[in-house]
N, C-alpha and C positions, 0 to 999 in steps of 0.2 A: 504493499499499498504506500502511496507517495507520502512523503512527509508533508504535514501540513501545519500552519501556524494559525491560531486564532488570536485575534486583537479584540477582546471583549469589549463593549461599551458598558458602562453602568455597574462595573463590579467594584467592590471595595477593596482598597489595597490591604494587602496580606503580607505579613514580614515572613511567613513560613509557606512552602508550596503545600497544596492540598495533596493528599496521598490516596491512590486508589488501591482497592484490594485486589482488583483484576480489570481487565480490559477485554472487550469482545467487539470486533469490528464487523458491521454487517451492512450490505446493501439494502437499499429500501427507500423509504418514503413511503407516504400514505397510500399514493395511487400505485406505485410499484407492489407494495406488499398486497393489495387487493387483486391485481392483475395476477400475481404469482400464484396466490391462494385460489383464485377462480380456476386457473388451469390445473391446479391439483386436484380440484373437484370435478374436473372435465368440461368445464364451462369456457367458450371462447373469450379472449381477453386480448385487447389492444390498448397499448399505453401511448398516450400523447404527452409529450413533455419536451423538456430541453436539458441537455448535459453539457459539460465543457468538452473540450478537444483533449482529454488528457487520459492518463492511464486509469484513473479512477473511475471515469466513465465507462472503459471497456470491462472493469471489474464489476461494475453495478450492472450492467445490461446483460453481462454473460449468462447468468443464472436464469433471467428472463426468457433470453433467446433459447436455452437449453430445454426450458419448460413448457415451450411453445407459444409464449406471449408474442404477439404481434407488435413489434418495435419500429416498424417501418415509419411511423407518426413522430418517432423521437428525433430530435434536430440536435445538432452540435454547435454551440457558440464558439465561433473561431477566436483563438487567443485567450480564452476564458477557463478557469478551472470549473469542475462540476461543483455544484453545492455541496456542502458538508454540514452535518451537526454532530453535537457531542452532546449525549443525554448523561447527566450524572444522577444518581440515586444515593444519598446517604444513609446511614442507618435509620434515620427518622421516616425514610419513605417519601419525602417530599422532593419530586424530580425537578431538575433544572434542565433546560435545553439552550444551549449555545449555537446559534447558526450563523454560517457564512453562506449567504445566498449566491454568490457567484453567479454561474450561468443562469440561475432563476431570475436573477435581476437584470440580466442583458437584455 
């Protein structure tokens, strides 16, 4: 997976880094996840969207392509990285999402 850098807005300054217990990298997004599951249940699925022109886009689209999702309506934004989000869930269970919109905003 490509190295990514988030520059979050509106986060308070911390003197210590936040430590994670583990990390799981998955392709997805709400629409991609629904399309993938629809194909798993045997329904036809087409994804309409935009990705960047980077390796992350290839990694995100490959499982969809392999599962039979029609990705012919997914376009690539030239010179733009694919959108990426990081979801954190602390022991309290209240999740936070940091989103770099990238190609979604192009």
